[in-house]
N, C-alpha and C positions, 0 to 999 in steps of 0.2 A: 156420272159413267165413269166406270174402273180405267185408268189410264196405265200406260207401262212406258218404260224409258227404256231405249235402245241407247247404250253409252258408246260414242265413236271414241273419245279420248279423254284423258285428264292430264294435260302437259303442264310443265314447269315453263313459265315464260317470263318471270320477273322476281326479283330479290331485293330486299331492303334490309339494312343492317344497324337501323337506328336503334331498334329495340332490342339488340343483341345483349344477352347476358353475359358478362364475362367470367363468371364463375361455372357455367354450365354449358352444354351442347345446345341449347334452345337457339332457335332464330326465328324470325317472322319473314312471311313470304305470300306469295299468291299463286295459283295456277288456273289454267283455262279448262272449262268444262263444256264438251261438245257431245250432243246426242240428239235423239230423234223420239218424240212424243207419239204414241199410238194408244188406238183404243185397244180394249180388250179382244176384238176381232181382228186385231194387225193392220188396221186401216190408219192413216195419219190423221192426227187431231185437225180440227178448222184451223186454217191460218188466222194468226192474228196474236194479242198478247195473253201469256198466262203467267200467273205467279207461282214461282219456284220457293220453297223453305228448303234452305240447305244446310245440314248440321254435320259437322266433323266430329267422330267419336275416336276417343282411344280405345282400341279393340279392347273388348269386354268391360267397358267403363261407361260413364256417361259422356254425354256431349261436351266437348271443350270449346266448340266455337258454333256460332249460328248466324246465318245470313240470309235475308229476303230478297230476292232478285224478281224484276219484271222482264221476261223474254219475249222476243216475237218469233213466231213459228212460221216457216214457210214449208209447206208439206211435211209439218212436224218437225223438221230440223231447226235447232237452235244452237247459240253459243252464247257463254257468260264467263266472267272471272270470279273466281272464289278466293276470298282471302283478305280483300281490302275494304270490305265495306261491310263489317258485321253489325249486328244490332248494338245500338248505344255507341257506335264509332268504334268498336273492338276491332283489333288486327290478330290474324290468324297466327298463332305461336306453335310451334312444332319442336320435337325432340327427336334426334338422328336415331335413339336407341327404342322409340315406340313405333308400333304399326297403329295405321289409323284406318277408318272406314266412313265412306259418306252415305248420308240418310236424304232421301228427296220426298218431298212432300209437294203435290200439285194442286194448286187451287183449293188449299183448304181440307183436301182429302186425307185418308191415312196414310203415314209413311210407308213408302214402298217396301217391300220385303221380297227377299233379304237386301240388307244393306251392301253396298259395293265397294270392296277393298280398293282402297287408293292407291297403294303399292308403294314404290320407290319415289314417286314423285316429290312428296313431302320431304322424305330423306335427304333428297338432293339439297334442298333448301340450307339445312345444317351443315352438310358437307361441303357446300360453296363457302359458307361462313368459315370452316375449319381451314379450308385450302386458303384461304386470304387472312389468317389470323396474324399473320406478320405485319398487318397494318390496321388493327381493330382498336378503337377505344382510344386513338391517340398514341399509341404504343408500336414501336416497330422492332423486328429483329436487328441487331448490329452486331457485326463481327469483330468492329474496331473497339467498340466500348468508349467512344469519345462524343457520341451524340446524346442529345436530350431524350428523355422518354424511351429510352433503349432497354429491350428486353436481352438480358444477358443468358446465353446459354452455357450448359456444363460440358465437361469433356468425358471420355469414353467411360471414366470411373464414376461419374455422377458430381464431381467436384467443380466448384466455381473456378475459372480460370482466372488466377489474380492480374495476369496480363491484360486482360479485357476491362479490368476496373479501374486501371490506374493508380492514381492518389486517392480513390474513393474508399480504399480497403485499408484498414490499419494492419500493416505486417511486422511492425517494429514500435513498440512503444517508447523505446530509448530513442530512436530517431525521430518520432513522432510525425510517420507519415500518415496522412488523411486526418480527419478531425476525431479528437479523442474528447468524450463527454463523461468525465467522472463526478458522482454526486455523493455528496456527505450529509450526513445527518448529525445534528448537534451545534450548539451554540460556539462561536468562536473558532469554528474550525474551517479553514479554507484551502483552497490548491491553487497554484501558478507553475507556470513551466518556463520561468525565467531561465534564459541561456540553453533552452532544449532540453533541460532537467525537470523532472515531476518533482515537485516541493510540496509537503504536507506542512501546513502552518497551523498552529495550535494556539489560539490566545487565552484560553482557558479551559475548563473542565467541559468536555463535550456530552452529548447525549446519546441515546441509542445504545448500540452495543460496543462502542468505542468512547474511551473516556481518557483524558489525558490530565495528570499523569496515568499512565496505563495502569490498569487495575482490573482483576477479573477473579472472581471466585468460582468460575465455571471450569476452570482447567484442572484437570486431573490425571496426569500423565504418570503412568506407572513405571515407565522407562524411558530413558531419551531425553530430549530438552524440549521444556515448554514455549520457549523464546530462544531463537537462535539467529545471531548475526554474523555473516561470514563475508571476508574481505579477501580475495586471492591476490591483491595488488599490494602495494607497500604503505597504504595510508592506515587509517584508524578504522577498526572493525566497528565499534560503537561509541558515538559520541553523545552525551546527555549533557544538554545545556538547559538551565533555568535562570534566565533573567531576574526572577523575582524572588519570593521568599518562599521557604518550604525546601523540599527534598527533590533534587534532580534525579535520583535513582534509587528506588527502594526494593529489596528482595528479600523474602523470607522463606525458609525451608526448614521444616521439623527433622529431616534426614538428609544427607548428603549436604551438597553445597547449593547455597542460593544463588550464587554467580560462579561460575567457571570461566576464566578468560585464558586462553592460551594463544602464544605468539610464536611463530617460526620464522617470521621475517627478520632481516638484519639491517633495514633502512633506518638511518640514524634521524632520531627525532620523532619516528612512528610509534603510535600508542595502540595497545591491545584495546584498553578502554580509556576514555578521556572523560571525566566529569566535571563539569564546571558549574559554579552557582555562585551569583552575586550576593546571596543572603540566604543563611540557613545551612544545613549540610550537604555536601556535594554526593556525598555516600553516606548511608545510615546502615550499619550490618547490625543486626541483632540475631542473636541465638538462645534459645532456652534448654539447650542439650548441654550437660554438665562436661561431657568428654568431647565436645565439638567445638571448633573454632568459629566465631562470628565473620572472622576475615582471614582467609587463608590465601598467601602469597608465595608461589613457587617458582624459581628459575632453574630448568634442568641444565642449562650451560655450565661447563667444567671449565670456563675460562675464569683466570683470577680477578678480571676486572666485571666479572657479572655481579650485577646488583639485585638483591630482591625487592629493595624499594629505594627510590630516587627522589628526594624532594627538592623542587627548584624553586629558588625565591624570585622576587619581583624582577630583580637584575638579571636573570639567567644564569646564576651560580649556583650550585648545589650547596644546600644548607642542612640537608640531612639525607642519609644515606646508610642502608644496611646492606652489606655485601653477602654474597653466596655463604660465606663460611661463619657469619654471624658478627662480623665486626661492624661497630655502629660509628659515624660520623657526626658530629654537630657542629656546624659552622655558624656563630652569631656576631653580627656586628654591635649587638647591644649588650648591656649586664644581664646576668642570669640566663646563659646559653641553654642551661637545663635547670629547670625548677620541680623539684618532687615535693608534694605536700600530703601529709596524712591529717586526718580530722580526728584520729584516734590517739589520746594522750598516752604517751610512754611506747606506742609503736614506731617501728624504724620506717621513716617515710621513704629511704633507700637503702637497701642491703646489697653489699658486694662480697661474693664469696670467691675465694682464689686470689686475693690480693687487689690493690688499689693503685692506680697511676693516674696522679693527679698533674695535670699540664695547665700552668695559670700564670699570672705576671711575675716574671722571675727577673733575677739580676745579680750582679756581684758587688763586693764592696771589701773595703780594708778598714779595721781599727787600729789605732795606734794606741796602745796602750798606756803610754806616758799623757797621750792627752785625755783618757778616760771614756771618750765616746765618739761616735761619728753618726750624723743624720743622713739617711738616705731618701731621696727624692723620689718617688714613684707615683703616679696618678691614681694607681689602683688600691693604694693604702686608705683605709677607712679607720675609723676611731674604733671599731671593733675588729678590727682585721686581726687574723691569726697568723704571725710570720714565722715560717720556718728556716734557720740557718743550718748550713752545711760548712765546717772548717774545711779548707782545702790546703792551707798551709800557715804554719806558725814560725815566725822568725824570731831569734834571740830570746825565746821563753823556755824555760827548763822545767817549770812547774805549771800546772793547770791553774786556769783562771777562770772563774765563772763570768758567764756572759748575761746580760739581761736584755730583752728586747721589749720595746715599748711603742705602742701606736695609739696616740691620743687625740690625732686630728686627721683632717684628710688630706692626701697627696704626699704625707712622708712619715717615716718611723725613725726610731732611735735606737743605736745597738750601743750599749754601755757595759764596761769593764768593772767589775765589783773589787774595790780596794781590800786587802786583807791586812793583818798585823805584822806582815813580813817586812812590808816597807814599800818603798816606791816601786810600781810596776813599770817594767820595759819590756820592749818588743811589740809586735804586731800580729794580727789574725787576718788572713784573707779568707773570703767566705762566698758562698751561692746563697740566695734566698729564694722562697716561694711565698706569695701572698695568698691567703685563703680568706675570703669573706664568708660571714655567716649568712 
């Protein structure tokens, strides 16, 4: 017998959030269904139990939920809950953005037509979840930013408010606020933050895109600098230290300067470039251009004390310097302060144009011509030394007397007067001397 359903209400009466999907607007819930079953003639069905198959459809689509209930009618009126006892134990899941319809089948007959639109009852399920989203899935909205599992809100511009994050956000890498996690690839490369300063430690050649000593064939800079170190304070702009063997810093360029270092600071002891190496070359400059300099040093200061190059010995004293006007100073505590050697026979190892001024072991002496000779003691005199004499005063001498200087041992040399046929020599010569060793 064809039966009909007069629907009294479909009302939301319960809500569960255990199946809430946090990334969507879905929610699970149940609603009450009340109605009256009548025959096709409009009379109430017989009192007793009836089987209802209830299907919830997404409008225009297939059923998303099916439930079978046993209801008891009195004068055709019944009441049941829909959504909590689906086939196979399923729960009714709804989306606030979707419209739903209810299909009813009584006691195995054909599903009643048309289906009944449920309306906003199911949407209220998802809406209630949204209204309580500040306490869903163990998370809560916290305006103080100090609680655990807090959802942080943004400001009117859509930016995170750093005041809510406290020390959880890194706002200064120099001050190391919050946790800093830097990862490196390559063997022998490590990081530490000793003293609140970020240190990159390299024990050997690294891997990946970074190797030490730094080397890259991928840099192709038409203008400007490929590698720049700038220091606005008074210390060292770039310090390259290699405690092993090899080269601490190597730079090559086909045109222009491989390294251009400029310093405008006046702090005493500060260096624009400081290269140290306990073995090998600290700086190795190479050029293949005939008109270019492998290493160029320029000091634009007009001060008379400005040096182009200043070499400091182990004792902290200057042992070599080249001033801005080109004057060169060599100060050595051992023999051979300057040694110039050529491997080509007949070529000059050292050529000086414009005069030569030699400063070496010097002293004074006097030879009494009647005694015939005088021995001058000087530790710098060698067996092959060349001694140059300058007569400063002649006493009791009216004619020139030849003088001979001989150095046949170490530590002294002899100045002798050569006798002539005139007779006995008398008088004396005072002289200055300069010792030159080969």
